[in-house]
C-alpha positions in Angstrom: 1.1 3.3 -22.0 0.9 5.2 -18.7 -2.5 5.7 -17.2 -2.8 7.2 -13.7 -5.8 6.9 -11.5 -6.8 10.2 -9.9 -9.1 10.7 -7.0 -12.7 11.6 -7.2 -12.1 14.9 -5.6 -9.5 16.9 -3.8 -9.3 16.7 0.0 -8.7 19.7 2.3 -7.6 17.4 5.1 -3.9 16.6 5.5 -4.5 13.2 7.1 -6.4 10.3 5.7 -7.1 6.8 7.0 -8.1 3.8 5.1 -6.9 0.7 3.1 -4.3 1.2 0.4 -4.4 -0.9 -2.8 -2.5 -0.9 -6.1 -4.6 -0.2 -9.1 -3.2 -1.8 -12.2 -4.1 -0.7 -15.8 -3.8 -3.3 -18.5 -3.7 -2.6 -22.2 -1.8 -5.7 -23.1 -0.4 -4.4 -26.4 0.8 -1.2 -28.0 1.5 -1.4 -31.7 1.3 -5.1 -31.4 3.9 -5.4 -28.7 3.3 -5.9 -24.9 3.3 -2.5 -23.2 3.9 -1.7 -19.5 1.0 -1.5 -17.1 1.1 1.4 -14.7 0.3 0.7 -11.0 -1.0 3.5 -8.9 -1.7 3.5 -5.1 -5.3 4.2 -4.3 -6.6 4.7 -0.8 -10.1 3.5 0.0 -11.2 5.7 2.9 -13.4 4.3 5.7 -16.4 5.8 3.9 -15.4 3.9 0.7 -14.2 6.9 -1.3 -11.3 6.2 -3.6 -8.4 8.6 -3.3 -5.3 8.5 -5.6 -2.0 8.8 -3.7 1.1 10.3 -5.0 4.2 8.7 -3.5 7.2 10.5 -4.9 9.5 9.4 -2.0 8.5 5.8 -1.9 7.0 6.1 1.6 4.3 3.4 1.0 6.6 0.8 -0.6 8.3 -0.1 2.7 5.3 -0.1 5.0 4.5 -3.8 4.8 0.8 -3.2 5.7 -2.3 -2.1 3.9 -4.3 -0.4 6.6 -2.6 3.1 6.9 -2.9 6.7 8.0 -1.2 9.0 5.5 -0.3 12.7 5.9 0.2 15.1 3.0 -1.8 17.4 0.8 -3.9 17.2 -2.4 -2.8 19.0 -5.5 -5.2 20.8 -7.8 -5.8 17.7 -9.8 -6.9 15.8 -6.7 -3.9 13.5 -6.2 -3.1 13.3 -2.5 0.7 13.5 -2.2 2.0 11.5 0.8 4.6 13.0 3.1 4.5 10.3 5.7 2.5 7.1 6.4 2.0 4.7 9.3 0.3 1.4 9.8 -2.9 1.4 11.9 -5.1 -1.3 13.3 -8.8 -2.0 12.6 -11.0 -1.5 9.6 -11.0 -3.4 6.4 -8.0 -5.3 5.3 -7.5 -6.8 1.8 -8.9 -10.3 1.6 -7.9 -11.2 -1.9 -4.2 -11.9 -1.4 -2.4 -15.1 -0.4 -3.4 -18.5 0.6 -7.1 -18.9 1.7 -9.1 -22.0 2.5 -8.6 -25.1 0.4 -11.6 -24.0 -1.7 -12.8 -20.5 -1.9 -15.8 -19.4 -3.9 -15.9 -15.6 -4.7 -19.3 -13.9 -5.0 -19.1 -11.4 -7.8 -21.5 -8.7 -8.8 -21.2 -8.0 -12.5 -22.7 -4.6 -13.5 -23.3 -3.8 -17.2 -22.9 0.0 -17.4 -24.9 1.4 -20.3 -24.2 5.0 -21.1 -26.2 7.8 -22.8 -24.5 7.2 -26.1 -23.3 3.6 -26.0 -24.4 0.2 -24.5 -22.6 -2.9 -23.4 -22.6 -5.5 -26.2 -22.8 -8.8 -24.3 -26.2 -9.4 -22.7 -26.7 -10.4 -19.1 -27.1 -14.0 -20.3 -23.9 -13.7 -22.3 -21.9 -12.5 -19.3 -23.5 -15.0 -17.0 -22.4 -17.8 -19.3 -18.9 -16.4 -19.9 -18.2 -15.9 -16.2 -20.2 -18.5 -14.3 -21.2 -21.2 -16.9 -20.5 -24.9 -16.4 -17.9 -25.1 -19.2 -15.6 -22.7 -21.0 -16.2 -20.0 -18.4 -14.0 -17.9 -16.2 -15.1 -20.0 -13.3 -14.2 -23.2 -15.1 -10.8 -21.7 -15.9 -10.1 -20.9 -12.2 -11.4 -24.3 -11.1 -8.9 -26.1 -13.5 -6.1 -23.7 -12.9 -6.2 -23.8 -9.1 -7.1 -27.5 -8.6 -10.6 -26.3 -7.5 -9.1 -23.9 -4.9 -10.7 -20.8 -6.5 -14.2 -20.6 -7.8 -16.5 -17.8 -9.0 -20.3 -17.3 -8.8 -22.5 -14.3 -8.7 -25.1 -12.0 -10.3 -25.2 -10.0 -13.5 -27.3 -6.8 -13.6 -27.7 -3.9 -16.0 -27.8 -0.2 -15.1 -28.0 3.0 -17.2 -26.0 6.1 -16.1 -26.1 9.7 -17.3 -22.5 9.7 -18.6 -21.1 9.6 -22.1 -18.7 7.0 -23.4 -17.1 9.7 -25.6 -14.7 10.7 -22.9 -12.6 8.6 -20.5 -10.6 10.0 -17.7 -10.0 8.6 -14.2 -12.3 11.0 -12.5 -15.2 9.8 -14.6 -14.3 6.2 -14.0 -14.9 6.5 -10.3 -18.1 8.5 -11.0 -19.3 5.7 -13.2 -18.7 3.2 -10.5 -20.4 5.2 -7.8 -23.5 5.8 -10.0 -23.6 2.1 -11.0 -23.4 0.9 -7.4 -26.1 3.4 -6.3 -28.5 1.9 -8.8 -27.4 -1.7 -7.9 -28.3 -1.0 -4.3 -31.7 0.2 -5.2 -32.2 -2.9 -7.3 -31.3 -5.1 -4.3 -27.7 -5.9 -5.1 -25.6 -3.9 -2.7 -21.9 -3.9 -3.5 -21.0 -4.6 0.1 -22.5 -8.1 -0.2 -20.0 -9.2 -2.8 -16.3 -10.3 -2.8 -15.8 -8.9 -6.3 -17.3 -6.0 -8.2 -16.9 -6.1 -12.0 -17.9 -3.0 -13.9 -18.4 -3.9 -17.6 -18.2 -0.8 -19.8 -19.2 -0.4 -23.5 -16.5 -1.5 -25.8 -17.1 1.6 -27.8 -15.8 3.7 -24.9 -12.7 5.8 -25.9 -10.9 4.3 -22.9 -7.7 2.8 -24.3 -7.2 0.1 -21.7 -8.6 -3.4 -21.8 -9.1 -3.7 -18.0 -8.2 -2.3 -14.7 -8.0 -4.1 -11.3 -7.1 -3.4 -7.7 -4.3 -5.7 -6.6 -5.7 -7.8 -3.7 -9.0 -5.8 -3.8 -12.5 -6.4 -5.0 -12.9 -4.0 -7.9 -12.2 -4.3 -11.7 -13.2 -2.4 -14.8 -13.6 -4.2 -18.1 -13.7 -2.4 -21.5 -12.6 -5.3 -23.7 -15.9 -7.0 -22.7 -16.0 -10.1 -25.0 -12.7 -11.6 -24.1 -12.8 -14.0 -21.1 -9.0 -13.7 -20.7 -9.4 -10.1 -19.7 -11.9 -10.9 -17.0 -9.7 -13.8 -15.7 -6.5 -11.6 -15.8 -8.1 -8.8 -13.8 -9.6 -11.3 -11.3 -6.1 -12.7 -10.9 -5.0 -9.2 -9.9 -7.8 -9.1 -7.4 -6.5 -12.4 -6.0 -3.1 -10.7 -5.5 -1.2 -12.1 -8.5 1.2 -9.8 -10.4 2.0 -10.0 -14.0 3.7 -13.0 -15.8 6.7 -11.3 -17.5 9.2 -12.8 -19.8 12.4 -12.0 -21.7 12.8 -10.8 -25.2 16.3 -10.1 -26.4 17.5 -10.2 -22.8 15.0 -7.5 -21.7 12.1 -8.2 -19.4 8.7 -7.3 -20.8 5.3 -7.3 -19.2 2.9 -10.1 -20.2 5.7 -11.9 -22.1 5.4 -15.2 -20.3 3.0 -17.3 -22.4 2.6 -20.0 -19.7 0.2 -18.0 -17.5 -3.0 -16.0 -17.8 -1.3 -13.1 -16.0 0.6 -12.9 -19.3 -0.6 -12.5 -22.9 -2.2 -15.9 -23.3 -5.3 -17.5 -21.7 -3.5 -20.4 -20.1 -3.3 -21.9 -16.6 -1.1 -20.3 -13.9 2.6 -20.9 -13.6 4.3 -22.6 -10.7 5.2 -19.5 -8.6 1.7 -18.1 -9.0 0.2 -21.5 -7.9 2.3 -21.5 -4.8 1.6 -17.8 -4.1 -2.1 -18.4 -4.2 -1.9 -21.4 -1.9 -3.2 -23.8 -4.6 -0.4 -26.3 -4.3 0.0 -28.8 -1.5 3.3 -28.6 0.5 4.4 -31.9 -1.1 3.9 -30.4 -4.6 6.9 -28.1 -4.1 10.4 -29.4 -3.2 13.0 -27.0 -2.0 16.4 -28.1 -3.4 19.7 -27.5 -1.6 21.7 -30.6 -2.7 22.7 -32.3 -5.9 20.6 -35.0 -7.3 18.2 -36.2 -10.0 14.6 -35.1 -9.4 11.5 -36.3 -11.1 8.8 -33.7 -11.8 5.1 -34.3 -12.6 3.6 -32.0 -15.2 2.4 -28.9 -13.4 -1.3 -29.2 -14.1 -1.9 -33.0 -14.0 -4.2 -34.5 -11.3 -3.0 -33.3 -7.9 -1.5 -36.1 -5.9 1.9 -34.7 -4.7 3.9 -37.7 -6.1 6.2 -36.8 -7.8 6.3 -33.0 -7.0 5.0 -30.4 -9.4 7.8 -27.9 -8.9 11.3 -27.5 -7.7 12.3 -24.3 -5.9 15.9 -23.2 -5.4 17.0 -20.0 -3.7 19.3 -18.0 -6.0 21.5 -15.6 -4.0 22.8 -14.0 -7.1 19.4 -12.7 -8.1 17.8 -12.4 -4.6 14.8 -14.6 -5.6 13.6 -18.1 -5.9 14.1 -20.1 -9.1 11.1 -22.4 -9.9 11.3 -25.4 -12.2 8.2 -27.0 -13.7 7.1 -29.1 -16.6 4.3 -27.9 -18.8 2.3 -30.6 -20.7 0.1 -29.3 -23.6 -2.9 -31.5 -22.6 -6.3 -30.4 -21.4 -8.5 -27.3 -21.4 -6.5 -24.0 -21.0 -3.2 -25.9 -21.5 -3.7 -26.8 -25.1 -2.9 -25.4 -27.6 0.4 -24.3 -26.0 3.1 -22.4 -27.8 6.1 -24.5 -28.8 8.5 -22.4 -26.8 6.7 -23.7 -23.6 5.2 -27.0 -24.4 7.0 -30.1 -23.0 9.8 -28.0 -21.7 11.1 -27.2 -18.2 10.0 -23.6 -17.4 12.5 -21.6 -15.4 10.8 -18.8 -13.4 12.3 -16.3 -11.1 10.1 -14.9 -8.3 10.2 -13.5 -4.8 6.8 -13.5 -3.2 6.2 -9.9 -2.0 3.7 -11.1 0.7 1.8 -7.8 0.4 -0.9 -6.3 -1.7 1.2 -3.1 -2.1 3.5 -4.8 -4.6 2.7 -5.9 -8.2 6.0 -7.9 -8.3 5.8 -10.1 -11.4 7.0 -13.6 -12.0 9.7 -13.7 -14.7 10.1 -16.6 -17.2 13.8 -16.5 -17.7 14.0 -19.6 -19.8 12.4 -22.9 -21.0 14.7 -25.9 -21.3 14.6 -28.6 -24.0 16.0 -32.0 -23.2 19.8 -31.8 -22.8 19.9 -28.0 -22.1 21.4 -26.5 -19.0 20.4 -23.5 -16.9 23.2 -21.9 -14.7 23.0 -19.6 -11.8 24.9 -16.4 -12.6 27.5 -17.1 -9.9 28.1 -20.7 -11.2 27.0 -22.4 -8.0 24.0 -24.3 -9.4 23.4 -26.1 -12.7 20.1 -27.4 -13.9 20.0 -30.0 -16.7 16.8 -31.3 -18.4 17.7 -35.0 -18.6 14.6 -36.7 -20.0 11.0 -36.1 -20.9 8.5 -38.9 -20.3 5.3 -36.9 -21.3 3.6 -36.6 -18.0 6.8 -36.6 -16.0 10.4 -35.4 -16.5 13.8 -35.9 -14.9 15.9 -32.9 -14.0 19.5 -33.1 -12.8 20.6 -30.4 -10.3 24.3 -30.0 -9.5 25.1 -27.8 -6.5 28.6 -26.5 -6.0 30.1 -26.6 -2.5 30.3 -22.8 -2.5 26.5 -22.5 -2.8 25.2 -20.6 0.3 28.6 -21.4 1.9 29.8 -19.6 5.1 32.4 -18.2 4.9 31.8 -17.1 1.4 33.7 -18.9 -1.4 33.4 -18.7 -5.2 32.6 -21.3 -7.7 34.2 -21.4 -11.1 32.3 -19.1 -13.6 29.6 -20.9 -15.6 30.2 -21.5 -19.3 29.0 -18.9 -21.8 25.2 -18.8 -21.6 22.3 -16.9 -23.2 20.6 -14.1 -21.4 18.4 -16.4 -19.5 21.2 -18.5 -18.2 20.9 -21.4 -20.7 23.6 -23.1 -22.7 
């Protein structure tokens, strides 16, 4: 389902300066099948006003920065269509993306937004326990999923705004947030004092999405307000993580990787997301360029770096890194685990975008059982799952002399494989 975020109001000016974010709309399923989330560029001006940007020519995609000055014009709906853009210095930069300190605790303000005709079901105490409790909470999920590198604490408050839940458009959503923040400030909880702002809406709202988040930003909107996975997923976007996609009948679908909370299941993060977030020690990821037998520790066992948790191999044929990891169905948020992931070698494809202006997903291309092979499309690398020892596994990697060779040469084509590269 396509949902676009529009600006609060049209602007007469043809030049705007601020910080650009991607705003991602998650509905998770459509007719029981994962449906695409729709990213939209949103500029937060220096005064804090959200402005939806139209980027028909892809001007913003190649900037490589978030602090920008854009030139263009607003249409009648209020979308500011960008003609040109340039990076500028100063002002706020996104703080959610990429590696931070070893342990980072995010201060979150959770605002229950009650409306004239509908109230939020979970109480303040319910939400406090769900998000910040000592066990089975979103904070506990992040603590386990990131080896303690990401934690969550904060305050839960309630406000009442003079808006109806019987309509839901993007103009109103920004109005709801502004009205809620104004009341929060009066109550002594200014939004500027927090790293995350979570607007919790009545589930009875006619909004069709489950949650919305700014990629690498601080804001999220939650309609499916009793599901902790939705909160964790949107906070993952705030942290800079894209979706965990997977293959179905050789086609990539959003959320289809069931080995990561950025997919359809509430489970700990996959190997590329752990490295992207800075939650793995350097010794936990080994970059492979030569043939050999490599031992892997299960991805989410106690961190010690011996043996490594993931292998990473550059794949020139796809222009991305291939990550290999073992998932062991043991522990909170790892068990139960679906049989297509449990005790198998997950094969992910990912190229870290290194910018908040991309929602580039990880892609689970296969999961190997013992004895199965994964081949690079050009035949230069073969991965074989040799043996499973429960908490560790042996993987054999065979690298052809033509791999990354200069001058270029060609390896024999791989044997017939499935769409993920497995035979």
